[in-house]
MIFIGU-460265 format. One record per residue (C-alpha): residue number from 0; x, y, z; residue in three letters. Coordinates in pm, whole numbers, plus 50000, padded with zeros to 5 digits. Example, Ala and Ser with C-alpha at 12.3 -4.5 7.8 and 13.67 -1.06 7.14 Angstrom:
# MIFIGU-460265
[0 [51230 49550 50780] ALA],
[1 [51367 49894 50714] SER],
END
This chain:
# MIFIGU-460265
[0 [31303 80476 31436] MET],
[1 [31486 80584 31119] LEU],
[2 [31780 80820 31165] ARG],
[3 [32001 80990 30907] PRO],
[4 [32362 80867 30884] PRO],
[5 [32609 81050 31108] PRO],
[6 [32771 81358 30953] GLN],
[7 [33130 81245 30980] LEU],
[8 [33430 81448 30878] ARG],
[9 [33694 81286 30659] VAL],
[10 [33946 81254 30945] SER],
[11 [33681 81090 31165] GLU],
[12 [33585 80849 30886] TRP],
[13 [33951 80757 30831] ALA],
[14 [34013 80683 31199] GLU],
[15 [33696 80476 31217] ARG],
[16 [33721 80278 30893] HIS],
[17 [34052 80315 30706] ARG],
[18 [34295 80024 30711] ILE],
[19 [34642 80063 30560] LEU],
[20 [34783 79752 30399] GLY],
[21 [35143 79654 30341] SER],
[22 [35104 79702 29964] ARG],
[23 [35066 80080 29988] ALA],
[24 [35203 80177 30327] SER],
[25 [35523 80138 30526] SER],
[26 [35313 80142 30846] GLU],
[27 [35022 79899 30788] PRO],
[28 [34728 79891 31023] GLY],
[29 [34444 80125 31126] PRO],
[30 [34478 80485 31013] TRP],
[31 [34603 80721 31285] ARG],
[32 [34565 81092 31214] THR],
[33 [34783 81156 31520] GLY],
[34 [35080 81031 31316] ARG],
[35 [35038 81327 31077] THR],
[36 [34833 81583 31275] PRO],
[37 [34875 81850 31006] TYR],
[38 [34656 81642 30773] LEU],
[39 [34350 81663 30999] ARG],
[40 [34242 82012 30892] GLU],
[41 [34325 81939 30527] VAL],
[42 [34100 81631 30531] MET],
[43 [33825 81803 30725] ASP],
[44 [33813 82084 30466] ALA],
[45 [33726 81808 30216] LEU],
[46 [33427 81698 30423] SER],
[47 [33077 81751 30287] ALA],
[48 [32986 81970 30586] VAL],
[49 [33276 82213 30527] HIS],
[50 [33194 82527 30322] PRO],
[51 [33517 82522 30115] ALA],
[52 [33475 82435 29748] ARG],
[53 [33841 82437 29640] ARG],
[54 [34113 82294 29863] ILE],
[55 [34471 82361 29747] VAL],
[56 [34761 82161 29892] PHE],
[57 [35116 82266 29792] MET],
[58 [35358 82031 29962] LYS],
[59 [35690 81851 29974] GLY],
[60 [35738 81477 29954] ALA],
[61 [35690 81233 30241] GLN],
[62 [35407 81422 30415] VAL],
[63 [35114 81184 30344] GLY],
[64 [34920 81400 30097] ALA],
[65 [34828 81111 29867] THR],
[66 [34686 80907 30156] GLU],
[67 [34482 81210 30265] ALA],
[68 [34333 81215 29916] GLY],
[69 [34267 80841 29933] ASN],
[70 [34088 80890 30267] ASN],
[71 [33866 81146 30094] TRP],
[72 [33785 80902 29815] LEU],
[73 [33700 80632 30070] GLY],
[74 [33482 80880 30260] TYR],
[75 [33291 80960 29939] ILE],
[76 [33240 80597 29840] LEU],
[77 [33115 80501 30187] HIS],
[78 [32958 80813 30334] HIS],
[79 [32870 81068 30061] VAL],
[80 [32810 80868 29741] PRO],
[81 [32838 81083 29427] ALA],
[82 [33021 81087 29093] PRO],
[83 [33396 81143 29139] VAL],
[84 [33664 81227 28881] LEU],
[85 [34027 81158 28979] ALA],
[86 [34284 81304 28739] VAL],
[87 [34650 81205 28716] GLN],
[88 [34901 81374 28479] PRO],
[89 [34867 81097 28218] THR],
[90 [34638 80804 28147] VAL],
[91 [34926 80563 28217] GLU],
[92 [34979 80719 28560] LEU],
[93 [34604 80693 28622] ALA],
[94 [34622 80319 28555] LYS],
[95 [34918 80287 28789] ARG],
[96 [34736 80491 29055] PHE],
[97 [34437 80259 29022] SER],
[98 [34648 79945 29070] ARG],
[99 [34879 80075 29342] GLN],
[100 [34646 80301 29543] ARG],
[101 [34277 80253 29467] ILE],
[102 [34268 79872 29454] ASP],
[103 [34447 79837 29793] PRO],
[104 [34214 80105 29936] LEU],
[105 [33908 79903 29832] LEU],
[106 [34045 79559 29920] GLU],
[107 [34196 79637 30260] GLU],
[108 [33924 79863 30403] THR],
[109 [33625 79643 30502] PRO],
[110 [33375 79930 30483] ALA],
[111 [33465 79982 30115] LEU],
[112 [33515 79622 30007] LYS],
[113 [33144 79555 30039] GLU],
[114 [33058 79868 29836] ARG],
[115 [33247 79777 29517] VAL],
[116 [33203 79441 29346] ALA],
[117 [33517 79238 29266] PRO],
[118 [33667 79311 28927] ALA],
[119 [33632 78946 28827] ARG],
[120 [33255 78948 28875] ALA],
[121 [33044 78976 28558] ARG],
[122 [32896 79324 28505] ASP],
[123 [33064 79438 28827] SER],
[124 [33134 79790 28702] GLY],
[125 [33481 79753 28849] ASN],
[126 [33742 79818 28581] THR],
[127 [34090 79966 28587] LEU],
[128 [33968 80323 28526] LEU],
[129 [33611 80303 28656] SER],
[130 [33472 80190 28993] LYS],
[131 [33095 80183 29032] GLU],
[132 [32937 80187 29379] PHE],
[133 [32585 80244 29511] PRO],
[134 [32493 80607 29444] GLY],
[135 [32800 80702 29242] GLY],
[136 [33101 80619 29029] ILE],
[137 [33474 80685 29052] LEU],
[138 [33637 80754 28715] VAL],
[139 [34014 80784 28677] LEU],
[140 [34172 80957 28378] THR],
[141 [34479 81147 28266] GLY],
[142 [34515 81520 28215] ALA],
[143 [34645 81441 27866] ASN],
[144 [34307 81298 27760] SER],
[145 [34048 81554 27656] ALA],
[146 [33789 81278 27616] VAL],
[147 [33847 81157 27971] GLY],
[148 [33815 81509 28113] LEU],
[149 [33479 81578 27949] ARG],
[150 [33332 81229 27966] SER],
[151 [33111 81284 28273] MET],
[152 [32979 81533 28525] THR],
[153 [33129 81500 28872] ALA],
[154 [33052 81648 29210] ARG],
[155 [33401 81579 29345] PHE],
[156 [33736 81632 29169] LEU],
[157 [34069 81492 29287] PHE],
[158 [34335 81667 29076] LEU],
[159 [34671 81514 29168] ASP],
[160 [35019 81648 29076] GLU],
[161 [34872 81932 28872] ILE],
[162 [35214 82084 28797] ASP],
[163 [35280 81786 28570] ALA],
[164 [34962 81848 28366] TYR],
[165 [35011 81960 28003] PRO],
[166 [34946 82326 27929] GLY],
[167 [34689 82249 27661] ASP],
[168 [34518 81913 27626] VAL],
[169 [34466 81817 27263] GLU],
[170 [34393 82176 27164] GLY],
[171 [34089 82202 27395] GLU],
[172 [34241 82419 27668] GLY],
[173 [34371 82392 28023] ASP],
[174 [34301 82049 28180] PRO],
[175 [34211 82197 28520] ILE],
[176 [33951 82425 28362] SER],
[177 [33813 82133 28160] LEU],
[178 [33784 81918 28473] ALA],
[179 [33626 82190 28688] GLU],
[180 [33368 82256 28415] ALA],
[181 [33241 81902 28485] ARG],
[182 [33139 82001 28840] ALA],
[183 [32958 82331 28779] ARG],
[184 [32611 82175 28769] THR],
[185 [32653 82073 29135] PHE],
[186 [32677 82436 29246] GLY],
[187 [32774 82494 29609] TRP],
[188 [32790 82117 29677] ARG],
[189 [33094 82060 29453] ARG],
[190 [33450 82022 29580] LYS],
[191 [33790 82012 29411] ALA],
[192 [34111 81894 29577] PHE],
[193 [34419 82030 29396] LEU],
[194 [34746 81868 29509] VAL],
[195 [35102 81895 29382] SER],
[196 [35466 81944 29455] THR],
[197 [35558 82274 29283] PRO],
[198 [35795 82317 28990] THR],
[199 [35912 82644 28829] ILE],
[200 [35830 82989 28967] ALA],
[201 [35594 83175 28740] GLY],
[202 [35467 82858 28570] ARG],
[203 [35369 82640 28863] SER],
[204 [34995 82576 28871] ARG],
[205 [34994 82483 29240] ILE],
[206 [35186 82802 29326] GLU],
[207 [34930 83005 29133] ARG],
[208 [34637 82836 29306] GLU],
[209 [34799 82864 29650] TYR],
[210 [34867 83237 29593] ALA],
[211 [34494 83287 29528] ALA],
[212 [34401 83113 29857] SER],
[213 [34430 83218 30223] ASP],
[214 [34781 83064 30225] GLN],
[215 [34774 82863 30546] ARG],
[216 [35095 82753 30720] ARG],
[217 [35129 82495 30996] TYR],
[218 [35263 82670 31308] PHE],
[219 [35426 82451 31574] VAL],
[220 [35544 82539 31928] PRO],
[221 [35910 82558 32026] CYS],
[222 [35975 82293 32296] PRO],
[223 [36197 82542 32483] HIS],
[224 [36006 82872 32481] CYS],
[225 [35667 82780 32334] GLY],
[226 [35687 83032 32046] GLU],
[227 [35459 82933 31757] MET],
[228 [35631 82934 31416] GLN],
[229 [35624 82758 31082] TRP],
[230 [35936 82564 30989] LEU],
[231 [36183 82728 30749] LYS],
[232 [36480 82555 30590] PHE],
[233 [36723 82837 30677] GLU],
[234 [36662 82766 31048] ARG],
[235 [36789 82408 31007] LEU],
[236 [37163 82417 31079] ARG],
[237 [37444 82163 31099] TRP],
[238 [37820 82148 31117] GLU],
[239 [37991 82139 30780] LYS],
[240 [38037 81779 30670] GLY],
[241 [37834 81642 30963] ASP],
[242 [37461 81609 30874] PRO],
[243 [37407 81414 31197] ARG],
[244 [37445 81742 31386] SER],
[245 [37136 81891 31216] ALA],
[246 [36919 82088 31461] ARG],
[247 [36631 82327 31404] TYR],
[248 [36684 82665 31572] HIS],
[249 [36386 82852 31715] CYS],
[250 [36317 83197 31569] GLU],
[251 [36252 83341 31915] ALA],
[252 [36510 83185 32149] CYS],
[253 [36751 83037 31890] ASP],
[254 [36776 82714 32093] GLU],
[255 [36851 82397 31899] GLY],
[256 [36554 82163 31860] ILE],
[257 [36623 81789 31836] GLU],
[258 [36449 81556 31592] GLU],
[259 [36272 81370 31875] HIS],
[260 [36091 81693 31971] HIS],
[261 [35907 81688 31640] LYS],
[262 [35630 81450 31753] THR],
[263 [35514 81680 32034] ALA],
[264 [35557 81986 31813] MET],
[265 [35332 81842 31541] LEU],
[266 [35069 81742 31797] ALA],
[267 [35062 82098 31932] GLY],
[268 [35057 82265 31589] GLY],
[269 [34779 82461 31421] ALA],
[270 [34708 82597 31073] TRP],
[271 [34704 82976 31043] ARG],
[272 [34602 83178 30740] ALA],
[273 [34870 83423 30625] THR],
[274 [34668 83602 30352] ALA],
[275 [34316 83688 30245] THR],
[276 [34180 83461 29973] ALA],
[277 [34054 83611 29649] GLU],
[278 [33776 83351 29661] ASP],
[279 [33628 83299 30010] PRO],
[280 [33545 82939 29917] HIS],
[281 [33912 82853 29848] THR],
[282 [34148 82740 30123] VAL],
[283 [34517 82670 30070] GLY],
[284 [34770 82468 30268] PHE],
[285 [35148 82459 30232] HIS],
[286 [35384 82224 30411] ILE],
[287 [35740 82104 30352] SER],
[288 [35914 81775 30421] SER],
[289 [36064 81931 30735] LEU],
[290 [35732 81833 30896] TYR],
[291 [35758 81463 30802] ALA],
[292 [35694 81249 31113] PRO],
[293 [35982 81090 31299] VAL],
[294 [36088 80777 31112] GLY],
[295 [35982 80900 30768] TRP],
[296 [36225 81168 30650] TYR],
[297 [36466 81301 30909] SER],
[298 [36633 81640 30939] TRP],
[299 [36964 81456 30908] GLU],
[300 [36857 81322 30569] GLN],
[301 [36745 81671 30466] VAL],
[302 [37096 81796 30544] ALA],
[303 [37255 81508 30352] ARG],
[304 [37039 81569 30046] ASP],
[305 [37119 81941 30055] TRP],
[306 [37493 81878 30075] ASP],
[307 [37477 81623 29793] ALA],
[308 [37294 81871 29567] ALA],
[309 [37556 82145 29590] GLN],
[310 [37701 82239 29252] GLY],
[311 [37425 82047 29068] LYS],
[312 [37150 82283 28950] PRO],
[313 [36908 82004 28862] GLU],
[314 [36952 81840 29203] ASP],
[315 [36905 82175 29377] LEU],
[316 [36585 82227 29181] LYS],
[317 [36462 81882 29283] THR],
[318 [36548 81952 29647] PHE],
[319 [36359 82281 29649] ARG],
[320 [36057 82131 29476] ASN],
[321 [36024 81796 29652] THR],
[322 [36173 81864 29997] VAL],
[323 [36084 82227 30065] LEU],
[324 [35767 82224 29855] GLY],
[325 [35873 82554 29697] GLU],
[326 [35911 82668 29340] THR],
[327 [36247 82692 29167] TRP],
[328 [36344 83031 29028] GLN],
[329 [36475 82965 28679] GLU],
[330 [36777 83170 28583] ARG],
[331 [36627 83323 28270] GLY],
[332 [36844 83629 28223] GLU],
[333 [37062 83612 27914] ALA],
[334 [37433 83547 27975] PRO],
[335 [37662 83824 27857] ASP],
[336 [37752 83756 27495] TRP],
[337 [38093 83918 27553] GLU],
[338 [38174 83654 27816] ARG],
[339 [38077 83376 27575] LEU],
[340 [38292 83528 27300] VAL],
[341 [38590 83543 27537] GLU],
[342 [38559 83177 27634] ARG],
[343 [38563 83045 27273] ARG],
[344 [38800 82751 27237] GLU],
[345 [39067 82655 26992] ASP],
[346 [38903 82376 26793] PHE],
[347 [38829 82379 26421] ARG],
[348 [38480 82432 26285] MET],
[349 [38375 82148 26058] GLY],
[350 [38565 81886 26259] VAL],
[351 [38391 81676 26523] VAL],
[352 [38579 81685 26858] PRO],
[353 [38707 81347 26975] ALA],
[354 [38478 81343 27281] ASP],
[355 [38157 81403 27084] ALA],
[356 [37959 81082 27034] LEU],
[357 [37679 81191 26802] CYS],
[358 [37567 81484 26587] LEU],
[359 [37229 81655 26570] THR],
[360 [37124 81965 26382] ALA],
[361 [36860 82236 26391] GLY],
[362 [36732 82423 26085] VAL],
[363 [36562 82761 26110] ASP],
[364 [36366 82853 25794] VAL],
[365 [36390 83217 25685] GLN],
[366 [36234 83390 25381] ASP],
[367 [36557 83378 25178] ASP],
[368 [36769 83106 25341] ARG],
[369 [36799 82806 25567] LEU],
[370 [37014 82853 25880] GLU],
[371 [37160 82523 26001] CYS],
[372 [37372 82457 26310] ASP],
[373 [37533 82119 26373] ILE],
[374 [37601 82024 26735] TRP],
[375 [37804 81738 26880] GLY],
[376 [37695 81572 27204] TRP],
[377 [37842 81366 27488] ALA],
[378 [37736 81244 27834] GLU],
[379 [37582 81501 28066] GLY],
[380 [37458 81691 27757] TYR],
[381 [37798 81846 27702] THR],
[382 [37784 82001 27354] SER],
[383 [38011 82142 27084] TRP],
[384 [37912 82370 26799] LEU],
[385 [38059 82172 26510] VAL],
[386 [37951 82396 26221] ASP],
[387 [37724 82680 26115] HIS],
[388 [37589 82654 25759] VAL],
[389 [37376 82908 25573] VAL],
[390 [37195 82774 25263] ILE],
[391 [37081 83059 25041] ALA],
[392 [36750 83041 24855] GLY],
[393 [36376 83069 24910] SER],
[394 [36225 82778 25105] PRO],
[395 [35958 82760 24834] ARG],
[396 [36218 82644 24583] GLU],
[397 [36384 82302 24550] ARG],
[398 [36746 82415 24554] GLU],
[399 [36797 82490 24925] PRO],
[400 [36630 82163 25024] TRP],
[401 [36845 81966 24785] ASP],
[402 [37146 82136 24944] ALA],
[403 [37015 82031 25286] LEU],
[404 [36991 81672 25165] ALA],
[405 [37357 81689 25059] LYS],
[406 [37443 81822 25406] LEU],
[407 [37275 81518 25561] LEU],
[408 [37473 81289 25331] ALA],
[409 [37801 81451 25428] ARG],
[410 [38064 81274 25638] ASP],
[411 [38201 81497 25915] TRP],
[412 [38563 81415 26000] PRO],
[413 [38639 81324 26361] ARG],
[414 [38940 81453 26547] GLN],
[415 [39182 81162 26567] GLY],
[416 [39043 80981 26260] GLY],
[417 [38718 80854 26113] GLY],
[418 [38400 81039 26031] SER],
[419 [38040 81066 26145] ILE],
[420 [37708 81178 25998] ARG],
[421 [37419 81378 26140] ILE],
[422 [37196 81142 26338] ALA],
[423 [36885 81359 26357] ARG],
[424 [36783 81698 26222] LEU],
[425 [36486 81908 26334] CYS],
[426 [36337 82167 26096] VAL],
[427 [36115 82452 26214] ASP],
[428 [35806 82457 25990] THR],
[429 [35622 82740 26164] GLY],
[430 [35707 83023 25923] GLY],
[431 [35511 83182 25642] ARG],
[432 [35586 82904 25393] ASP],
[433 [35466 82614 25604] THR],
[434 [35288 82429 25322] ALA],
[435 [35594 82453 25095] ALA],
[436 [35824 82333 25373] VAL],
[437 [35595 82036 25438] TYR],
[438 [35602 81943 25072] GLY],
[439 [35979 81959 25030] HIS],
[440 [36043 81762 25349] LEU],
[441 [35797 81500 25234] ARG],
[442 [35980 81484 24901] ARG],
[443 [36320 81431 25068] LEU],
[444 [36190 81120 25250] ARG],
[445 [36486 81112 25491] ASP],
[446 [36383 80942 25820] PRO],
[447 [36644 81149 26005] ARG],
[448 [36450 81471 25933] ILE],
[449 [36192 81565 26198] ALA],
[450 [35954 81847 26096] PRO],
[451 [35871 82050 26409] THR],
[452 [35648 82330 26528] LYS],
[453 [35729 82533 26837] GLY],
[454 [35458 82576 27100] VAL],
[455 [35430 82807 27398] ASP],
[456 [35421 82682 27755] GLY],
[457 [35643 82460 27965] TRP],
[458 [35635 82084 27947] ASN],
[459 [35936 81926 28115] ARG],
[460 [35782 81580 28129] ALA],
[461 [35724 81566 27751] GLN],
[462 [35903 81861 27586] PRO],
[463 [35869 81700 27241] VAL],
[464 [35532 81549 27153] GLN],
[465 [35395 81368 26853] GLY],
[466 [35416 81289 26580] PRO],
[467 [35089 81416 26432] THR],
[468 [35007 81352 26063] PRO],
[469 [34966 81668 25852] VAL],
[470 [34903 81725 25484] ASP],
[471 [35199 81803 25260] ALA],
[472 [35157 82022 24950] MET],
[473 [35388 82049 24651] VAL],
[474 [35309 82290 24365] ASP],
[475 [34952 82323 24491] GLY],
[476 [34895 81946 24489] ARG],
[477 [34817 81752 24806] LYS],
[478 [35034 81446 24846] LEU],
[479 [34851 81122 24918] ARG],
[480 [35058 81053 25226] ARG],
[481 [35138 81361 25429] GLY],
[482 [35403 81438 25687] LEU],
[483 [35443 81361 26056] LYS],
[484 [35490 81675 26266] LEU],
[485 [35648 81703 26613] TRP],
[486 [35560 81982 26856] THR],
[487 [35846 82126 27062] VAL],
[488 [35813 82307 27395] SER],
[489 [36069 82573 27306] VAL],
[490 [36056 82744 27646] SER],
[491 [36175 82427 27816] THR],
[492 [36477 82388 27588] TRP],
[493 [36568 82758 27602] LYS],
[494 [36580 82741 27981] ALA],
[495 [36790 82423 27956] ASP],
[496 [37038 82595 27721] LEU],
[497 [37067 82906 27941] TYR],
[498 [37128 82690 28246] ARG],
[499 [37417 82522 28066] ARG],
[500 [37553 82853 27937] LEU],
[501 [37564 82986 28295] TRP],
[502 [37776 82695 28419] LEU],
[503 [38105 82802 28575] GLY],
[504 [38433 82613 28589] ARG],
[505 [38551 82750 28924] GLY],
[506 [38900 82627 29011] ASP],
[507 [38856 82296 28830] ALA],
[508 [39057 82238 28517] GLU],
[509 [38797 82006 28366] GLU],
[510 [38476 82131 28210] PHE],
[511 [38161 82053 28412] PRO],
[512 [37896 81823 28258] PRO],
[513 [37667 82017 28027] GLY],
[514 [37929 82272 27921] TRP],
[515 [37861 82445 27588] VAL],
[516 [38184 82451 27381] HIS],
[517 [38205 82724 27117] LEU],
[518 [38479 82727 26850] PRO],
[519 [38713 83019 26797] GLN],
[520 [38591 83052 26439] GLY],
[521 [38230 83140 26523] ILE],
[522 [38146 83508 26479] GLU],
[523 [38035 83741 26757] ALA],
[524 [37707 83803 26572] GLU],
[525 [37618 83436 26603] TRP],
[526 [37694 83444 26979] VAL],
[527 [37463 83745 27017] LYS],
[528 [37186 83547 26847] GLN],
[529 [37241 83257 27087] LEU],
[530 [37145 83479 27385] VAL],
[531 [36893 83695 27201] ALA],
[532 [36604 83632 27441] GLU],
[533 [36536 83673 27809] GLN],
[534 [36278 83531 28047] LEU],
[535 [36026 83787 28172] HIS],
[536 [35751 83755 28430] THR],
[537 [35417 83897 28315] VAL],
[538 [35063 83881 28449] LYS],
[539 [34773 83726 28264] ASP],
[540 [34417 83857 28252] ARG],
[541 [34339 83702 28591] ARG],
[542 [34640 83869 28751] GLY],
[543 [34843 83549 28785] PHE],
[544 [35215 83568 28715] ALA],
[545 [35357 83365 28428] ARG],
[546 [35690 83359 28249] GLN],
[547 [35752 83407 27880] GLU],
[548 [36052 83466 27655] TRP],
[549 [36104 83809 27499] ALA],
[550 [36358 83916 27238] LYS],
[551 [36647 84140 27336] LEU],
[552 [36751 84181 26971] ARG],
[553 [36583 84111 26640] GLU],
[554 [36783 83811 26516] ARG],
[555 [36769 83487 26718] ASN],
[556 [36836 83216 26459] GLU],
[557 [37126 83065 26657] ALA],
[558 [36904 83023 26963] LEU],
[559 [36626 82861 26758] ASP],
[560 [36873 82622 26592] CYS],
[561 [37026 82526 26927] ALA],
[562 [36679 82448 27066] VAL],
[563 [36597 82232 26762] LEU],
[564 [36928 82045 26787] ALA],
[565 [36857 81967 27154] ARG],
[566 [36505 81850 27063] ALA],
[567 [36665 81623 26800] ALA],
[568 [36881 81467 27073] LEU],
[569 [36566 81406 27276] TRP],
[570 [36411 81230 26975] LEU],
[571 [36716 81006 26952] LEU],
[572 [36640 80875 27300] GLY],
[573 [36921 81036 27501] ALA],
[574 [36683 81157 27775] ASP],
[575 [36482 80836 27783] ARG],
[576 [36764 80582 27787] TYR],
[577 [37026 80783 27974] GLY],
[578 [37354 80607 28036] GLU],
[579 [37262 80313 27811] ARG],
[580 [37234 80553 27517] PHE],
[581 [37582 80697 27569] TRP],
[582 [37736 80357 27647] GLN],
[583 [37611 80220 27317] GLN],
[584 [37761 80515 27127] LEU],
[585 [38092 80479 27312] ARG],
[586 [38107 80112 27209] GLU],
[587 [38028 80196 26846] GLN],
[588 [38311 80450 26836] VAL],
[589 [38559 80229 27024] ALA],
[590 [38494 79914 26822] ASN],
[591 [38489 80066 26475] ALA],
[592 [38798 80082 26247] PRO],
[593 [38940 80428 26191] LEU],
[594 [38944 80412 25809] GLN],
[595 [38713 80687 25680] PRO],
[596 [38518 80443 25465] SER],
[597 [38448 80203 25751] GLU],
[598 [38396 80420 26059] VAL],
[599 [38069 80416 26255] PRO],
[600 [37796 80667 26184] THR],
[601 [37557 80801 26440] ALA],
[602 [37283 80817 26179] GLY],
[603 [36949 80664 26282] ASN],
[604 [37066 80613 26639] VAL],
[605 [36728 80644 26805] ALA],
[606 [36744 80453 27030] PRO],
[607 [37080 80269 27020] PRO],
[608 [37100 79893 27029] SER],
[609 [37175 79741 27369] PRO],
[610 [37523 79604 27434] PRO],
[611 [37569 79224 27404] PRO],
[612 [37422 79051 27707] ALA],
[613 [37466 78714 27870] ALA],
[614 [37188 78464 27786] PRO],
[615 [37021 78512 28126] ASP],
[616 [37030 78894 28117] THR],
[617 [36686 79054 28097] HIS],
[618 [36648 79314 27823] ARG],
[619 [36498 79634 27967] PRO],
[620 [36135 79688 27881] ARG],
[621 [36085 79938 27600] GLY],
[622 [36433 79890 27454] TRP],
[623 [36402 79864 27077] LEU],
[624 [36601 79619 26867] ALA],
[625 [36891 79761 26661] PRO],
[626 [36824 79869 26306] ARG],
[627 [37042 79772 26016] SER],
[628 [37239 80037 25835] GLY],
[629 [37370 80229 26135] TRP],
[630 [37729 80136 26065] LEU],
[631 [37881 80220 25731] ARG],
END
């Protein structure tokens, strides 16, 4: 007698079939949902028999969310065959996910191994980004690939780490909307699993999606009084300087709860909705790393990480995002310009401070002038305003651009001896004379000049993208070879600058890393322009909150130039190579003679050459060989 296959839920399938291998798990062996009981309801909402169509999971690290998604993929391949689209932030991450997660899933789970042919077999349909199986196909792609997002229709969507997705993929729109459009033909049978650790309040996609859901929290019982509650970081307390004393204190009885109680608390927990969803077919789950099972991420380690992050805004942001699974509230209000004027320092404009290791510049194009600010940089993104230059003349004419070329050829004297040139210069081409600007920059042919265009949105992973070839026009004639244009996420760099402007010195005599040094000779008007915008929260047409920059005063050239100079430093490789970048520059400065005609120049320092290595030292992957002509 023929019978239909059993209607399993995802958690039941995982406990029956899933095997964790040592390649992808610290606890190899059969899957046990009892180890992470809070994942049971999340996985079951992904089951074909569950009415939910969109499942949102906003979470901290070390809670097993990725393995829950892998269980769902295994369930589909074995139990509900259909086309599946799994999207990572980039194509490269999709390839890594395939090697590190999908391949072990298929090889180490017997029920799946027989469903997908080995990759070595001819015409197996098993490639790095595509896995064919009877009744369906699993395609992996990146959110940065418009072709990958519209290449197929899919009943199931696994959208992982959506807060790292670009705001606009190749000019075709939001990657989540593009992916979900692929599933519309499946109607009520479609499902999308949206997973991510959150990022910045007002821009976080996962926060937006969770806010539109029923906002479920995992309530656990107090081992002393039985009160059900969801875990909050402020209830975790410890003695100052002693993270080992960390205890969670019950909201009802205020008794301290030991780490070993967590296992029973998780087993007795339950998800409870805390809001009414805008869409009845959307369910949302939120959980922090405070719920991580015993042996994964302890409350003691939470306390240690919190203590270590104090006084470090970036570390605090990382802690809130990855441990608490909460968004970080960016400090977007403009610092008082009067306070910045008062803290100006006694160093000469036009002279590079001794601690600065390289120079970058930003050029803002106005109708009747070019505004150029030159900034010096050192480790920790400490910066000095070295000079402010205004070049009069229409950007349609040759004269101001010839003057800019002379500025690039200039040697800037260093405090203590020697000189240095501008290493990289970014020019904003987004004004009314874009074609003329393109043409003149193409004519200058200086590789240190980076034509840029500012774009809206927040992209911390890749705040400068490109280059993209564009046509260059001079006197109405199109040049045979155009120009390469970089796009700059200006919101990201404005927030970075404001964070550094808000740094305080406290009782310390030394300046903290990232301090913005302003010379006594800079005018108050320039300082006002530096803080001419403020971050506002507005609502879009769907009612979702988002953040955008708004002007507080008309002129903001100093702010635009500072953003472009920081983008120029990014193009040099400072963010990519980190300490190696600064070490190379320190060696260039230390080893060069101090005669002005023989000192090192930071020109074309992207990226710097590696320091001399022993014959058996491995050169880091991606490190480019040094170029000639850096030293003069």
